[in-house]
Steps between C-alpha positions, in 0.01 A plus 500: 500500500246667726132517399505870415759409234217350291353846451829683469634266232179509293484881528858517375455265202139578394407836654212573261341153529159488668561347840177537693134541406220560750167612358571780255836585654820381334857548617823424319796345675671840508195654668472222759870533577479879538196492726634211711827689548305809599300312763809318628675831563185634663476204737866539598460875548216428743716273714470151348807288574651186353309193617190693613170343410251687281141379456318555171124490553323570172333334207690390187619836369788692350572650842527152653763395247691827537496452877646148481800611296545825693515306828758263354706788360501656847645178644184425698264200518153506347190316613183522296170484685205364307250786445217258590631463855299649785649727765584228756718308254656822368587605858652157568729529197603856584581401858663168419721637221590812696430711192616860544328617181171400339419600142128489431223622271183698547300179445669334799501811715215419739619146572850635563362763738346230717813285480723786612296535816634156601864577427730673745840546338583813294390478137492738206209472254534574130158507336354566157199730482384716788544300822220513754586566862780282633615489862671830578834335570529373144693695241306504171670554164302533178651236269327620185610859553855391574519294179335777297791729591717223361868442509772733389668228301707372789588135481434227755625557854816323613395157618727288718278188503635161395306206366464327837322802649126471552302654212141415590271367768223307330215407730333164451124491450452383858231248406600280795566776753690826538691582178876446519750740344729324256832686486637487145847624419602658170675173418184298575284706266756553223565125495131407491407756234794402280395134510133572435574731207729233355246217494219729382734612220415863572658770282487878467223452242259360760198696616376359830160583647448434870191526717685349798565712809859619535486385863530138382833360381323384180371851428825672597689261275322628190643848555848367567500270196394783269751749639785248494454446126379843390154364418166677553276436802131594505336510842130455563356538848291183498323241286157624613411588140652216297365613163670837537827326585470271199432798274810663645704187422387521137552878467846503658621187313577331831734200480499381863210462743557363855194352672399309811248211492212729599571721198523192279157388625353838402667492157346161427151639551552759225485463123869544423444450127377859460840639606792513258773362725749423223779700670465312829807276524459353847281471808651412836314363800633496855382565859310168509506190280299547180231226475554266208150571364592869476819407318311285250246774426760776467701281263191439289397866491851646456704229325770740375566648847772341714360407839742484793369323809723604788545455871654748736483650845596836640803356682686441173275669242482205261588133523400317185340532159356254252634562147214565255595195295420285805168659594287253301706201614514582873216742577506410871868589536654836593820403322857487621715749686574822316855591387761558773297314760512150645167352604447164667266309733583372847335281762442594864863422584632730225615217272433532128228272364459333162234532228140457608570555872320792664715730710579863571640714221838661569650788302867587476638805323578870510133598465417355845407777745730637764238417763185635662535854626509519879398135532791273592271212599320476165827553314661204675197283421523572126872548437712197588873439477596372156794297374740763636478654849452851359227401255126523567243306300127566493256241630180612328241324715344369178462132424596381151588189309717471189477265202786305344598801287516736797177688430330623816139445610344702780320292762406743781624746754628305798253679726211450253514120490167364624534224759178302497430153641872447552589576138666803340306653211626761254239773428638544147418139411132571567509846343629351174199268488262788569651705216439209264126547551354721228340802659746544789688832475704496821547244775674484835517205740581525870467309823231576758590403860313187606529348850463142375687473168745790548385703201208480262554596138318805370486621138397853409435575135381776272315425178542625147234727356202292392591200715240359739699224665364381833689381807375149435633499142837623619515235768406224253777618265751479785373155595561374146864614498616487864505237770251548782757649736558792260141579405411834666267469796388859450449689174423869482415694183583871509472785253862596567790378710656741749843617385787654688698792366730269303207353306512166684193342656469601864415174676439643845146604413422165339571293811149571627257231381194721506 
C-alpha cells in the first residue's frame, strides 16, 4: 500500500466520518478525498511530474493536510517546512530538495518572499489568501480560490508509484548543524505507522489532538495514524495557550494526546484536576526522553490515562515504546523495539553487547529510511551493511544500555558525551538528578570547552512558578547525589530554555558561560 491509500480506504468505508478538525472547520473523509483529488489533478495540470518534490510551508491547517495527500496522489514527494523557520532555512530546503512547487499560506508569505530571492530554479507558488509581491518569474496560483471551485467528482489521478518510491523528505531539526533531509519511502512510513498504531491500540473510535508541527515525523505520524484507521484528528497550531488546548480536549472528547517533554513540563504546572479528562485514553511522549519525575507526576495526576514513553528519530520514525504496565516499574526506560523491528546495541567494532553494557543502538527493519537526500557521505555513515549484502541497518548515533529483560535505557548522543578529566560523563545522568530537586522545571547539561580538563560541566535550569532555588542550593543537591567529577562546575538559572522548531532544547546558545 502507498500512503495515499490510507485516505482513499477510509473515504471508501466511512465517507461521512469526521476526518479532520482545525478550529471551527470540520471535514469528512469524503470531503478530504474530494479536495485532495482536486488539488492533485490541479498540480498535474500545471506540470508536476512523478517524483518531483513539493514543499508545503504553512501552519497546521486543513490546506496542509490536503496538500500532503494531493502530492502523494500525484505521484510526487512532499516535504513540510516548519512555519517557524526563517527565510535562510526555508531557502536551504527549497534549494536542497529541488522543489518545483511550494504550497504556502498568507501567514508565511513574507518569509517565503525573502526565501525565494535566494532560490534560482523554476518554482510555482500556490498560496492561500492574497499573496504579496513575489519575484516576477514566479507563477502564483491562488490555492483557496482553486479549492473553492472544487472538484467535478473525478477520482484520484492514475498513480504509477510503488511502495519503494520516495514519499517524503523529512528534514531533521538541525540542532547540531545544517538539517539533513531524511528520504522516507512509502514502505518506510506505512511500516512505521502500522506498528505504532498497533502498540497504541488505535481504532477508528479514537480522536487524536495534536499541537505538534507536521514538519516533524512525530507530528506527521498523528495524521497518518488517524487516516489509516478512519479516526478523527484535531490539529492545533501550538501549545502557546495550554488552557485552551485542554478545554478543547474536554469538549471534543479527545482520546489520544501526543506530547514532547517540554509540553509535559507545562502541563505539570497547571491544575489538571479542573479539567474533565475522562475520555483521554492515552498520552504519548517522544522527541526526547521523558524525565522520570515528569512520569511520576503525570501518573499521579492522571492515573487512568495510559502513558507511553517512547524513543524515536526521524531516520526510522519510531524505535521503541514502554508499555503502560511497565511505566511505574521502569520509569527510566524507553521500552523495547516496536513491532516489526529489531533493535540491539553494539560496541565500536559492531559486535552485539550484553545487558548493562553501553553501546550504540542499531535499528533493523522496513521503517529504516532510504537514506539522506543528496548526501551520500552522511548516508554511508548511518546506514551500514546488515546480515545480507543488500540489507542496510541504521546506526543511530545514540548510546544505550539494556537490562536483562531487553528494556532499553538512553545514555546520551554519541556526540553529546562530555569528556572531562579523562572520563566520559552522560548529561542525562546529571539531568535526572536535577529533575529530582523540587522546584526545577527543566534542565539541560552540556560540556563547556576547557583547555585543562577537556570540558567543564554546565547545567542550565528553569524553575517552577513560586520556586526561589539558588545556584548554591542546586549545586549542593548535586553534590549529595553525584560524585565530584559529575557535579556541574557552572550553573545557570534562566526563565526559559531556547527551543528549536522541533521543541527540543537548542544547546548552541547555552554553550556560552556568561
